[in-house]
N, C-alpha and C positions, 0 to 999 in steps of 0.2 A: 476169815473173810468178814468185812464190815457189814453190819445190818442196814438194809435199805429202809429208810423211814418214809420216803416220798418218791414216787415214780410218776413222771410227767411224760406222756407220749403223744406227739403230734397235736399239741394243744393249739387251737385256733379260735380267735375272737373277732367278731365283726359288729359294726353298727349299721343298723338298717334305717336310713334317713330318706328324706324327700329327694336328696341328691343321688341316691342309690346306695349300694352296699359298700361300706368303707372298711376294708380289712385293717385290723389293728394289731393283732398277734397272729403270726403266720407259721404254723407247723413247728412249734417249740417242743423240744424233747430234752429231758435230763433226769438223772437220778441223784438223790441226796442220801448220804450215809449218816448214821448216828455219829455225833461228835465231830462232824465235818461242816465246812462252810462253802457254799457256792456263792460267788459274787456275780451279780448281774450289773453290768456297766454299760453306759451309753449316754448320749446327750438327752436333754429333755425332749419328749415326743417320740422316743425310740421304742416305747412299748414295755418298759420295765415294770411300772406299777400296774399296767393293765394285765400283764402276765400273772401277777400276784392275784389280781381280782378274778382272773379266770381260774386260778388254782383254788381260791376260796369260794368259787361259785357266787361271786358278788359283783358281777358286771352290771353297771347301771344301765337302765333303759335309755335309748332303744338298742343297746348292745346285748349280745348273748354269746355264749360259747357255741361255736358252730361245728366243732369236731375235736376229736382227741380223747385222751384218757388221763385222769388224775387219781392215783391210788395212794391213799394215806394208810400206812401199815398194812398194805395189801387190799384195802377196802376202797371200792370205786366211789368217788365223790360226784362225778358227772352223772346227772340224772337222779341223785339221791334226794328224797323228799326234804323240803326245807326244814321241817321240824327236827329231823335227824341231823341235818347239816348244822343247825344252830347249836346242837349239843357237841358237835366236833370243834366248832370255832370257839376259841377261848379255853378249851380243855386240851385237846390233842394237837391243835395247831393254833398258834397265837401270833398277833401282829403288833409290832411297835411302830407307831407313826413318827413322822419327822417333827411335828409340832404338837407337843403335849397339851397345850391349852385347848386344842380342838377335840381332844379325846378324853379330857377330864371335865367333870361337872364342876363349874366354878363355885357352886353353892353348897357342895357336899364335902365333908372332911375326907382327907386322903385315906385314912384308915377305913372309913365306912365304904368308900368306893372299892377298895381291895376286898373287903369282907363280902360285899354284894356280889362281886365276881366269883368268889369262892362258893358262895351259897347258891349261885345259879347252876352250879354243876355238881355240888356235893351235898349229901344229906347229913349235915352236921348242925350243931347248935350255933346260935349267934356268938356265944362266948368262945367256942372253939375256933370259929372263923376269925374273930377279932384277934385271938392269940396267934393264929397263923399269919394274919396280916401284919401284926407287929413284928413277928419274926422275919417276914419277907422284907420289911422296911430296913431292918438291921442287916439282912443279907446283901442288899444292894448298896451298902456302905453309907447310909445316911446318918449323920450324927444326931444325937438327941431323938431317937426314934419315937419315944412316947409323945414328945411335943409335936413332932411332924404328924403322927397318927391323928391328932386332934386338930390339925391345921387344914385350912382350905387351900387350894392350889395357888391362889393369888398371893398368899403369904410366903411362898417359896421362890427360890431362884429358878432360872430355866433349867439348870443342870439337875437340881433336886426334883423338879417336876418330871423330867425325863426319867429319872430313877424310879419315881412312883409308877410311871407308865410301864417300865420294865418289870417292876414288882407285880403289877397287875397281870402282865403277860405270863409271868412265871408261876402264878398262884396255883395252877393245876398241873404243874410239871409237864408241859407240852412236849411232844416228840419233835415238833417242828416249830421253830421260832423265825418269823419273818420280820426283818428290820428294813423298813422303807425309808432310806435316808435319815436315820435316827439322830444324826449329829449336825444337820444342816444349819439349824438356828443357834448353835452353841459356839462359844469362843474356843480358841485352839486348846487351851488348857483343859477345859471341861470336856471337849471332844475326846481328847486323849484318855481321860478317865472313863468315859462311857464306852469307848472302844475296848479298853482293858477289861471293863466289867462284862461286856458281851463275850469276850474270849474266855473269861473265868467261868461264865455260865455254861458255855459249850463244854468246857472241861468237867465242871462239877455236876451238871445236870444230865449230860449226855445228849442234849438236844442237837438235832441237825439245824443249821442256820442258813437261811437265804438272806444275803446282805445286798441291798440295792443302793447304788450310789452313782454319781457322775464323776466321782473323784478317783482317779487311777492310783493316787498315792495311798488312799484309804484301802482300796482293793488289795494293793500289795501287802498291806499290813494284816488284813483280816481274812482273806480268802484262801481256800485250798485249791479249788478249781474256779475258773472264771468263764462266764458266758457273756460275750460281747454282743450287744443287740444294736441293730440299725433299722429304722423304719418298720419295726414289728418282726424282723427276722433275726435269727441267730447268725452272725457272720463269722464268729470264731469261738471255739470251745476247747479249753486246754487247762492244764495245771498252771497255777499262778507263776511258778518259777520259770516255766518254759515260755509263758506269755511275755515276760519281760526280757528273757534271754533271746527269744526267737519269734517275735510277733510276725504272723504271715499275712494277715489282711491289711490292706492299705489304710482302712479306717482305724484299726487297732494301732498301727504304727503312728498315725496322726494323733490319736489320743495320748499315747505315751510321750510323743514329742512335745505335746502341750504342757507336760509337767515341767515346772521351772527347774533348770539344771540338766534336763535330759536332752536338750537341743544343742549339739556341739557346733553347729555351723556359724552362729554369730551370737551376739548378746541379746537379740530380740526374741520374745516369746513366739513360738510357732502357732499359727492359726490354720485350722481346716477351713478353707474357703467354702462359701455357700451355706446351706442349711438343710435340715432334714425335710424331705418332701412331704407335702400334705397328702393325707390318705386318699383324697379324691383326685389327686394329680400325680400318681406314681409313674415313674419312668417305665418305658416298655421293657427294657432289659434289666441289667443289674441295677438295683436301687441306689447303689453308691456311685454309679458311673458318672453322673454329672459333676461330682466333686473329686473324682479319682484321678491322680496324675498319670496312671497307667492305662486308662480306659481306651479300648480299641473299638472298632465298629461292631465286632461280635458282642462286646460288653453292652453296647447300646441297644442291641437287638435281642439278646438271649439272657435269661436269668439263670445264673449258676446254682447248682445244688451244693450241699455241704460235702466237701471232698476231704480226703485224707484218711487217717486212722482213727479208731475210737478214742485214742489218747490225745489227738490233735486234729480237730476238724476245722475247715475254713471254707467259706463261701466265696471262692474266687477262681476264675479260669486259669490264672497263672500258677495255681497249685496242682493242675491236672497231672503234671509229670512227677509230682512228689518232691520237687526241688524247692518249693516254697516261692514266696514273692520277694523279689530283691528289694532291698531297702534303699531309700534315698538318704 
């Protein structure tokens, strides 16, 4: 049986504002296994990144984790003192951002930035840290590693900067690697290289990976299991193959139909009408009901829970009989 490296149970995050309490992440649960990838997908504003902030206990004010449990290697992170949490971040759990220039110091050499990350968590000499930093630059496939070691980020291409960020994330062999849309700002060719590198890391380092994206095509390539989020809730959770073979939630179906070539009805790209609701104006019933082609009066008045089996869960009343949601 695979080793569980991260367990998230009933995680909830809310922001406490003058307009009231705004729920941002609502009762999210999943487990991540060693050398496996969970994809989190959904439109902007669906709670993907805030779920990660909740996992890392880094929710910005005036938000906070309002409930649930996050266990890293069996150790509870919710309520852990900040000093101890800081030791976990960057060592046992690491984050790759989508824009490397916002996470790299523009005035410090790339090698020094990796070395400093190593020294923050390990009691070794500067020379040893520099040696490991150079080795990591080689491992992420950067040519002329010695030159890049002494370069500042502005002297590198976007793809090379992203590889430096990945090297920094790997420098302490994290059990969990979180990738928050790591290829959004890259061209298609470089994107493919970075995605291949992340898959190689999962295989070689044994890290469990959380991969966040709005791109269903990338999810198909990267994930083992997929968690589809909408307005802060998980609306479908299933193995990636089953997701594309038999999507049950109307929102998931719409996301897949938005992929070029996946819409058989005509030559036009499919569009999910409407937008994700604001947190201070959530519908009374199912949060997707205002945009759903199947919505009934019950959907507009009641909120469904996650239905189905542990292998395939869906937040839709049309799955109560276990037959799934018919496709259009």
